[in-house]
N, C-alpha and C positions, 0 to 999 in steps of 0.2 A: 133669797130675797135681799135686796139692797137696803141700807138704812133708810133711804128716801121712800122706797116702796113700803117698808114696815111702817114708817110714820104716816104715809098716806092711808094705809089700811086702818091704823088706830084712829086717825082723825075721822075717816068715813064711818067707822063703827060707832064712835062716841056721839058724833053729830047726826048719825043716821042719814047720811047723804051718800051719793054715788061717788066712788073713788075718782071717776073721770071728770067730775065737776070741780075738783079741788085745784085751785090756782094759788099762786103766791099771795094773792090778795084775799083769799077766803079767810074770814076772820070775824072779829067783833063788830065789823060794820054791818053785820046781819044778825042782830040780837035775838031774832026769832029762833035762830039755829045755834049761834055761838054766844050764849048768855054767860053770866058770871058762874053759875053752877056748872055748866058744861065746860067752862074754861078750867076750873079746878079739877073736874073729873078727868079732863083731857090730860092735864099736867100729871096727875096721879097715874093714869094708865101708861103714859110715856115713860115716867120714871120707873115704874115696876116692870114694864115689858122690855125696855131698852137698857135698863141698868145705869140710868143717869140720875143726877140730882140737880135740881135748879134752885137757886137762891131766891128769896122773896123778891129781890129787886128784878131778877130775870123773869120770874112769873108775872110780875106787874108790867114789864116792858114788852111782853109778848102780845102782839095785837092781831097777828094773822099767821097763816101757814108759812110764809116766807121767814118771819121772825123765828118760828119754831125750827125750821130747817137750818137756819144759820146758827142758832144756839146749839143744836146737835153737832154741827160741824166743829164747833169750838170746844165741845166737851170730850 
């Protein structure tokens, strides 16, 4: 599984959405799915599953799947 596929799987699991529905824009613009609680849970799951650590500034800057994907490429 590629890192992107792994990330998509984590996002789908945490947000309880279909992997196929995830786009670069999937994110906080839909607060009924990606609310502040799910945001923190998502970050926690990504950190523990993928072995990365985000700074507080990075966590606050992540607004959607595209941001997450770019941050993982930089780590």
